[in-house]
C-alpha positions in Angstrom: 0.1 -0.1 0.0 1.0 3.6 -0.2 1.3 4.6 3.4 3.4 2.8 5.7 2.9 3.0 9.6 5.3 3.3 12.3 6.4 -0.4 12.8 8.5 0.5 16.4 6.9 -3.1 18.0 6.2 -0.5 21.1 4.2 2.1 19.2 1.1 0.3 19.3 -0.7 -2.9 19.5 -0.8 -3.3 15.8 2.9 -2.6 15.3 3.4 -5.3 18.3 1.3 -7.9 16.3 3.4 -7.0 13.4 6.9 -7.7 15.1 5.8 -10.9 17.0 4.5 -12.3 13.5 7.6 -11.5 11.9 9.5 -13.0 14.8 7.5 -16.3 14.6 7.7 -16.7 11.0 11.6 -16.2 11.0 11.9 -18.7 14.1 9.9 -21.0 11.8 12.3 -20.4 8.9 9.5 -19.5 6.4 9.5 -16.7 4.0 6.3 -14.4 3.8 5.3 -16.1 0.8 5.9 -19.6 2.2 3.6 -18.6 5.7 1.1 -16.9 3.1 0.6 -20.5 1.1 -0.2 -22.3 4.5 -2.8 -19.8 5.8 -4.3 -19.4 2.3 -2.9 -16.1 1.6 -0.6 -14.2 -0.7 3.3 -13.4 0.8 2.6 -9.7 0.4 -0.6 -10.1 2.6 1.7 -11.3 5.2 4.1 -8.5 4.6 1.4 -6.0 5.1 0.3 -7.4 8.6 3.9 -7.4 9.5 4.4 -3.7 8.3 1.3 -2.9 10.4 -0.3 -1.5 7.3 -3.5 -4.0 7.4 -5.4 -4.6 10.6 -5.0 -8.4 11.5 -7.7 -10.6 11.0 -9.2 -12.8 13.2 -9.5 -16.0 11.2 -6.2 -15.7 9.5 -4.4 -15.0 13.2 -6.3 -18.4 14.1 -4.4 -20.2 11.3 -1.3 -18.6 11.7 -1.2 -19.7 15.2 -1.7 -23.2 14.0 1.0 -23.0 11.4 3.5 -21.3 13.7 2.6 -23.5 17.0 2.3 -20.2 19.1 -0.7 -21.1 20.7 -3.5 -18.5 20.8 -0.7 -15.6 21.0 -1.5 -13.9 17.8 -5.2 -14.3 18.4 -4.9 -12.6 21.7 -2.8 -9.4 19.9 -5.5 -9.5 17.2 -7.9 -8.6 19.6 -5.7 -5.6 20.8 -4.9 -4.7 17.6 -8.7 -4.4 16.0 -9.3 -1.5 18.5 -11.0 1.1 16.3 -12.7 4.5 16.8 -15.2 3.4 13.9 -17.8 0.8 13.6 -15.7 -2.4 13.7 -17.4 -3.7 10.3 -16.1 -0.3 8.8 -12.6 -0.5 10.2 -10.6 -2.5 7.6 -12.2 0.0 4.9 -11.3 3.0 6.9 -7.8 1.8 6.9 -7.5 1.3 3.3 -9.2 4.7 2.9 -6.4 6.4 4.1 -4.2 4.7 1.6 -6.2 5.2 -1.6 -5.1 6.6 -4.7 -8.8 7.5 -5.7 -11.7 6.5 -4.0 -15.1 6.4 -5.9 -18.4 6.3 -3.8 -22.1 6.0 -4.8 -24.5 6.7 -2.1 -28.4 6.2 -2.7 -29.8 8.1 0.1 -27.3 10.1 2.4 -24.3 12.1 1.9 -21.3 9.8 2.2 -19.2 10.1 5.6 -16.2 12.1 3.7 -18.5 14.9 3.0 -20.6 15.1 6.0 -20.9 18.5 8.3 -21.0 17.9 12.1 -24.8 18.4 12.4 -25.5 16.1 9.6 -23.5 13.5 10.7 -24.8 13.8 14.0 -28.3 13.7 13.0 -27.8 10.6 10.6 -25.7 9.0 13.7 -28.7 9.5 16.0 -31.2 8.2 13.8 -29.3 4.9 13.4 -28.2 4.7 16.9 -31.5 5.8 18.4 -30.8 3.9 21.6 -27.1 4.6 22.1 -26.1 7.0 24.5 -24.7 10.5 23.8 -21.0 9.5 24.6 -21.4 6.7 21.9 -23.0 9.1 19.2 -20.5 11.5 19.9 -17.5 9.6 19.5 -18.8 8.0 16.2 -19.5 11.5 14.8 -15.8 12.7 16.0 -14.4 9.6 14.2 -16.2 10.8 11.0 -15.1 14.2 10.9 -11.5 13.1 11.4 -11.8 10.9 8.4 -12.8 13.8 6.2 -9.6 15.3 7.0 -7.8 12.7 4.2 -9.5 15.0 1.8 -7.0 17.5 2.4 -3.0 17.8 1.8 -0.7 16.9 -0.6 -1.2 13.3 -0.5 -5.1 13.6 -0.8 -6.8 11.2 -3.0 -9.1 12.0 -5.8 -12.8 11.5 -4.5 -15.3 11.0 -7.0 -18.7 10.7 -5.4 -22.0 9.9 -6.9 -25.5 10.7 -4.7 -28.7 10.4 -5.6 -31.2 13.1 -5.8 -32.8 11.3 -2.9 -30.1 12.6 -0.4 -30.6 16.0 -1.4 -34.4 15.8 -0.4 -34.9 13.6 2.7 -34.8 15.7 5.9 -31.8 14.5 8.1 -31.8 17.0 11.2 -33.8 19.9 10.2 -34.0 22.3 7.4 -31.0 24.4 8.6 -28.8 21.1 8.9 -29.9 20.3 5.2 -29.0 23.7 4.0 -25.7 24.1 5.6 -25.0 20.3 4.3 -25.7 21.2 0.9 -23.8 24.3 0.8 -20.7 22.5 2.4 -20.9 20.4 -0.8 -20.8 23.1 -3.1 -18.1 24.6 -1.4 -16.0 21.6 -0.8 -16.2 20.9 -4.7 -15.4 24.6 -5.3 -12.3 24.6 -3.0 -11.0 21.2 -3.6 -9.7 20.1 -7.0 -9.5 16.6 -6.0 -13.2 16.2 -5.2 -15.8 15.6 -8.2 -19.4 15.2 -7.3 -22.3 14.0 -9.6 -25.9 13.5 -8.9 -28.2 11.0 -10.0 -31.5 12.6 -10.5 -35.0 11.1 -10.0 -35.5 10.7 -13.8 -32.6 8.5 -14.2 -34.6 5.8 -13.0 -33.4 2.1 -11.4 -29.6 2.0 -11.0 -27.3 -0.7 -9.8 -26.6 0.6 -6.4 -30.1 1.4 -5.3 -30.0 -0.5 -2.1 -26.4 -0.5 -1.1 -23.6 2.4 -0.4 -20.7 1.6 -2.6 -17.0 2.6 -2.4 -14.4 1.7 -4.9 -10.6 2.2 -3.7 -7.5 2.2 -5.9 -4.1 2.1 -5.2 -0.5 3.1 -6.5 1.1 -0.3 -5.9 -2.1 -2.7 -4.7 -5.0 -4.0 -6.7 -8.4 -2.3 -6.0 -10.9 -3.3 -3.6 -14.6 -2.4 -2.9 -16.7 -1.9 0.3 -20.4 -2.1 0.6 -22.7 -1.0 3.5 -26.1 -1.5 4.5 -27.6 -1.2 7.9 -25.2 -2.2 10.6 -22.9 -4.1 8.4 -20.3 -3.9 5.7 -18.1 -5.8 3.5 -14.9 -5.7 1.8 -14.6 -7.1 -1.5 -11.2 -8.1 -3.1 -12.1 -10.6 -5.4 -10.9 -9.5 -9.0 -13.7 -10.5 -10.7 -16.4 -9.1 -8.5 -14.5 -5.8 -8.2 -14.3 -5.3 -11.8 -18.3 -6.2 -11.9 -18.4 -3.2 -9.4 -16.1 -0.7 -11.5 -18.2 -1.4 -14.8 -21.6 -0.9 -12.7 -19.9 2.3 -11.0 -19.2 3.6 -14.6 -22.5 3.3 -15.9 -24.1 5.2 -12.8 -21.5 8.0 -13.6 -22.4 8.0 -17.3 -26.0 8.1 -16.1 -25.7 11.0 -13.7 -25.7 14.5 -14.2 -22.3 16.2 -15.3 -20.4 17.6 -12.1 -21.8 21.2 -13.5 -25.1 20.5 -13.5 -24.9 18.4 -10.4 -23.6 21.5 -8.3 -26.3 23.7 -10.0 -29.1 21.2 -8.4 -27.1 20.9 -5.0 -27.3 24.8 -5.1 -30.9 25.0 -6.0 -31.7 22.4 -3.4 -29.9 24.3 -0.6 -32.0 27.4 -1.7 -35.4 25.4 -1.2 -34.2 24.2 2.2 -33.5 28.1 3.1 -37.2 28.3 2.1 -38.2 25.5 4.2 -36.1 27.1 7.1 -37.8 30.3 6.9 -41.5 29.3 7.2 -40.6 26.7 9.9 
């Protein structure tokens, strides 16, 4: 991957996991490729664990312990290394998101996390976590806003997002929240050349991603991956054939959507409509 974490074994739990995996592998006299073959993955995948680039996986850690004769040592370290600020099902994708060269998202009903304002993120989180304590909600909102920082800086990825017109019309929070959110979208696109936004209008009819949020991530030195998400669950997809199918579907959605210029016009118009709603309320 394109970014490398601090591999000091005392820096964090993931770095310690990687250090221990490397020690056990070398003691067993195995190369990364040889170990990968024994646990049904590639040598580069083992290398990513050792370099603390990828979060350890419970199933792989169990296989590694069996092959290396390390009891449940790596499985215990895996539990520590998988501590995360975001929802657990999204954590692996969040790590890859920070290393991506391009991020292409399609969202059928809401504004994606990287482009959310604080008020919108809080209202959306509260709606999906109705019975959660306020502290839990604020932690999730804080993590979401922290993620958005990756769109800034010299190594920021190209972020190409398609949202359905529904996301402009469904009230999340209040009319004031919606006006602020849509105004922020326009300003973000105008101020960040690496951000491209398109809207799929109602007139476009059905599309491949009507019932799921999709994020395609491409890297400088690794194969692309796809992350899909529905309510309370997500899946990271790495199978090349399936990733290619998602890429083709995304290309079709991008061709069907309004142009970036027309999309900004629609978003700006919708923001003005929310201003009217706010005034009448």
